[in-house]
C-alpha positions in Angstrom: 47.7 48.7 113.5 45.1 47.1 111.4 45.8 43.5 110.2 45.8 43.0 106.5 44.8 39.4 106.0 46.9 37.7 103.3 44.8 36.6 100.4 46.3 33.1 100.4 44.9 32.3 103.8 41.9 30.1 103.0 38.5 30.9 104.4 38.5 28.0 106.9 41.9 29.2 108.3 41.2 32.9 108.6 40.2 32.8 112.2 43.3 30.6 113.0 45.6 33.1 111.3 44.0 36.1 112.9 44.2 34.4 116.4 47.9 33.6 115.8 48.7 37.1 114.6 46.8 38.9 117.3 48.1 36.7 120.1 51.7 37.0 118.9 51.5 40.8 118.6 49.3 41.5 121.6 46.9 43.1 119.3 49.4 45.8 118.5 50.6 44.7 115.1 54.1 44.7 116.5 56.1 41.5 117.2 58.6 40.9 120.0 60.4 37.8 118.7 62.7 36.1 121.1 65.4 34.6 118.9 66.8 31.2 120.0 68.2 29.9 116.8 71.8 30.7 117.4 72.8 27.3 118.7 73.2 26.4 115.0 73.9 29.8 113.5 76.7 30.8 115.9 77.5 27.4 117.5 78.7 27.9 121.1 80.2 31.4 120.7 77.1 33.1 122.0 76.5 30.8 124.9 79.9 30.3 126.7 82.7 32.7 127.5 83.6 35.9 129.2 80.6 38.0 130.3 78.1 35.2 129.6 76.5 33.4 132.6 77.3 29.7 132.8 73.6 28.8 132.7 73.4 30.2 129.1 75.4 27.2 128.0 72.4 24.9 128.6 69.7 25.2 125.9 67.1 24.9 128.6 68.0 28.5 129.7 66.3 29.7 126.5 63.1 27.8 127.4 63.1 29.0 131.0 63.2 32.6 129.8 60.6 32.1 127.1 58.2 30.4 129.5 58.4 33.1 132.2 58.9 36.3 130.2 56.5 38.4 128.1 57.3 37.5 124.5 55.4 37.4 121.2 57.0 34.2 119.9 60.0 32.1 120.7 61.8 31.2 117.5 64.0 28.1 117.5 64.7 24.9 115.7 62.3 22.0 115.5 64.6 19.6 117.4 64.9 21.8 120.4 61.2 22.2 120.6 60.7 18.4 120.5 63.3 18.0 123.3 61.9 20.6 125.7 58.3 21.1 124.5 56.6 18.7 126.9 58.0 20.6 129.9 57.5 24.0 128.3 54.1 23.6 126.7 52.8 27.2 127.3 55.5 28.9 125.2 54.3 30.5 121.9 56.6 28.9 119.4 57.8 29.9 115.9 59.7 27.0 114.2 62.8 27.9 112.2 62.8 25.6 109.1 66.4 26.1 108.2 69.8 27.1 109.6 73.5 26.9 108.9 76.7 27.2 110.9 79.3 29.9 110.6 82.2 27.5 110.0 82.5 28.1 106.3 83.6 31.8 105.6 81.5 33.7 103.2 84.7 34.7 101.4 85.3 31.0 100.6 81.8 29.9 99.7 78.5 31.6 99.1 76.0 30.6 101.8 73.1 28.3 101.2 70.8 27.5 104.2 68.7 24.6 103.0 65.3 23.8 104.4 65.3 21.1 107.0 61.6 20.2 107.3 58.4 20.7 105.4 55.7 23.0 106.7 53.3 20.0 106.7 55.5 18.1 109.1 55.4 21.0 111.5 51.6 21.2 111.2 51.3 17.4 112.0 53.6 17.9 115.0 51.5 20.9 116.2 48.4 18.7 116.0 49.9 15.7 117.7 51.8 17.6 120.5 49.2 20.3 121.2 51.9 22.8 121.5 51.2 26.5 120.7 53.0 26.8 117.4 52.0 30.1 115.8 54.4 30.5 112.9 57.2 29.4 110.6 60.6 31.1 110.1 63.1 30.8 107.3 66.5 32.6 106.6 67.7 33.4 103.1 70.8 35.1 101.9 70.4 37.6 99.0 73.3 37.9 96.6 74.5 34.3 97.2 74.9 32.2 94.1 72.3 30.0 95.7 69.7 32.7 96.2 67.4 31.2 93.6 67.0 28.0 95.6 66.4 29.9 98.9 63.9 32.2 97.2 61.9 29.3 96.0 62.0 27.6 99.4 61.0 30.9 101.1 58.1 31.5 98.8 56.8 28.0 99.5 57.3 28.3 103.2 55.3 31.5 103.4 52.5 30.2 101.3 52.2 26.9 103.1 52.3 28.7 106.5 49.4 30.9 105.4 47.5 27.8 104.0 47.6 26.5 107.6 46.7 29.7 109.3 50.2 30.4 110.6 52.3 33.6 110.4 55.5 33.6 108.4 58.7 35.4 109.4 61.7 35.7 107.0 65.2 36.5 108.0 66.7 38.2 104.9 70.4 39.0 104.9 72.6 40.0 101.9 75.7 37.7 102.1 78.3 36.3 99.7 81.1 37.2 97.4 78.9 39.4 95.3 77.8 41.6 98.2 80.1 44.6 98.7 78.4 46.1 101.8 75.7 44.1 103.6 75.0 47.2 105.8 74.1 49.5 102.9 70.7 51.0 103.6 69.5 50.7 100.0 70.5 47.0 100.0 68.7 46.5 103.3 65.7 48.2 101.8 66.0 45.9 98.8 65.9 42.9 101.1 62.7 44.4 102.7 61.1 44.6 99.2 62.1 41.0 98.6 60.3 40.0 101.8 57.2 41.8 100.6 57.4 40.1 97.2 57.6 36.7 99.0 54.5 37.6 101.0 56.1 37.5 104.5 54.1 38.8 107.5 57.4 40.0 109.1 60.9 40.4 107.7 63.9 40.4 110.1 66.6 42.6 108.7 69.8 44.3 109.6 69.6 47.9 110.9 71.1 50.8 108.9 73.5 53.0 110.8 75.2 56.3 109.9 78.3 57.4 111.7 77.7 54.8 114.4 74.2 55.9 115.2 70.8 54.6 114.0 70.0 55.9 110.6 66.3 56.7 111.0 66.0 58.1 107.5 67.5 54.9 106.2 65.3 52.8 108.4 62.3 54.6 107.0 63.4 53.8 103.5 63.6 50.1 104.6 60.2 50.0 106.3 58.5 51.8 103.4 60.1 49.4 100.9 58.6 46.5 102.9 55.0 47.7 102.3 52.5 45.6 104.2 55.3 43.2 105.4 56.3 44.5 108.8 60.0 45.0 109.5 61.7 43.5 112.5 65.1 44.9 113.5 67.8 42.4 114.5 69.0 42.7 118.1 72.7 42.3 117.4 75.5 41.9 119.9 74.9 42.4 123.6 75.1 46.1 124.7 73.9 48.0 127.8 70.2 47.4 128.3 69.4 51.1 128.5 71.1 51.8 125.1 69.3 48.8 123.6 65.9 50.0 124.8 66.5 53.6 123.7 67.5 52.4 120.2 64.5 50.0 120.0 62.2 52.9 120.9 63.7 55.0 118.1 63.5 52.1 115.6 59.7 51.9 116.2 58.7 55.5 116.7 61.2 57.2 114.3 62.0 54.5 111.8 58.5 52.9 111.7 59.8 49.3 112.4 57.2 46.9 113.7 59.3 45.0 116.3 62.5 43.2 116.8 64.2 39.8 116.8 66.4 39.7 119.9 68.5 36.9 121.2 71.9 37.7 122.8 70.7 40.9 124.5 68.2 38.7 126.4 69.7 35.2 126.9 73.3 36.3 127.7 72.1 37.3 131.2 71.2 35.4 134.3 67.6 34.1 134.3 66.0 36.7 136.5 67.7 39.6 134.6 67.0 38.0 131.2 63.3 37.8 132.1 63.2 41.4 133.1 65.0 42.4 129.9 62.5 40.5 127.8 59.7 42.1 129.7 61.2 45.6 129.1 61.6 44.9 125.3 58.0 43.6 125.1 56.7 46.7 126.9 58.4 49.0 124.4 57.5 46.9 121.4 53.9 45.9 122.2 52.6 48.2 125.0 54.1 51.5 123.7 56.0 51.9 127.0 58.5 54.8 127.2 62.2 54.1 127.7 61.9 55.3 131.3 59.1 52.9 132.0 61.1 50.0 130.4 64.1 50.8 132.5 61.9 50.6 135.6 60.9 47.1 134.5 64.6 46.3 134.2 65.2 47.5 137.7 62.4 45.4 139.1 
């Protein structure tokens, strides 16, 4: 898939942007994003409990996976990168610039996930640390009474990332008291269009379903609405690896998505299994592997 270079990438950063984009997508135009931002978003619910290996409770489990598996980028918060980055300096990172916990119900208060750091601070950290930081990430909630503030922050994040030759990924989820059905395909497509209007390189979105199955027609509406901003499908709750890989293949080849953002379906496994799962996801996403080939990777 041919890269369309954003016009706000300055001439002296074009090579940097292209290198970051091509390296992150393996030259395929598709991104396998290993999501490690749930320590804030979901607190400890995703990392400790029945069916979750004890090692997942330690944040270092995420870094062990990211350093040994095939991934496009590892998306996590700045502070975690500063705590583990010296020991895991070969990981391709994407820094999440905002996050919120799930303690306040959406029914009680519309969500606002305020930006923690400026892009320029991440750029300075990248230069001083020498870490392979390829991009910036930001989550915004459409329909929230605070969407105007998040839209402004997201627009600035994308633009400043491009000014520094980095890719920009937006997580866009309709949430709040004014949102009747966050899973509505037209609403998800609307979120995709907002991602395009903000200039994002990739937009991570919910997946439309119909009668419990992937709605490929709905996903095509979403991916078309995103235009030149590529759609990443969220990974969701942990399911059987075979079912996950089959749906991922359909998302890409029937729904025209351009990758995925997967966390729980990778890290809620023992290290060796998590690495194989990440490798299988990468193979389907970037290498055009069949589901059968990916299952073979899973089986070692």
